[in-house]
N, C-alpha and C positions, 0 to 999 in steps of 0.2 A: 948190449950190442955187440960186442966184440966176441962174446959166448956165441951169439946166433951167426956171427961171419966165419968162426971157426968150424961151427956145426954144420954149417952148409957145405963147407970145403969136405968135412969128415964124411957126412953123409951123400956126397956128389953123385956115387952109384946109384941111389934110388929116387926115383924121380917122385914117389910117394912116400909120407911116412905116417906112423900112427899117430892120431891124436886123441883117441877115446879108447878106454878100455873097461870092460865090466868086470865085476867081481871074481868071475870065472876066469880072469887073466887073457878073455879073448878079446881080441881086437874089434870094435864095433864100427869105428869110424877111421877115414885115413884121410888125407890132405895132401896137395902138392907141397913138395919139400919145402920151397921158401915161404908159402902161406903157413903151414904148421911149425916152423921154427920163428916166424913172427909173432904168432898170436900172443903167446905168453909174456913176451917184452910189451907189446903193445897194452894188456891188459895191466901189466905192473906199472907202466909208464902213467894208465888213467888213474890207478890206485895212488900213486904220489901226487899227482896232480889234485886229485880229491882232497888227499890228506893236506896238502900245502894251503888249499882253499878253505879247509877248516881250522886253519891257525894251530896244526900239530907242528909241535918243535923241530927242530933240525936234528937232533939226536934221535929223536923216534924215527923220523924219516930215515936215516941210515940205518938204523934198526929193522925196519919194514924192509928197505931195500936189500939188504943181507939176507932176512928171511926169503924176500922173492928170487934172490939169486940161488939160493940152496934147494928150493923148491924146483927153478928151474934146470938144475943140474941133475936132480933126481928124474926129473922126465927125460932130460936128454939120455941119463942111464937107461931108462926104460925103453926108450926108441932104440937104442944101440943094442941092446939084448933082444928086443923082438927082431930087428932087422938081421941079426948074425943066426937068428935059430934057422 
């Protein structure tokens, strides 16, 4: 969540951010900044709640969390690259 707060301040100049790219690297879908930054953490939280409900061990939940964080950082890098073009 802290990453989303930082990204919200970083992208404060843009009212909309890209959330969906095609294979040709063209943006197909934009969302408002706060919605676009909240989608992935909400999906990550749902995945972790599902994993906890299925009895996944804590160590594996930490591993899943770190993987989701890396993917989210890659997404933020793509958003930043697209907005600075």
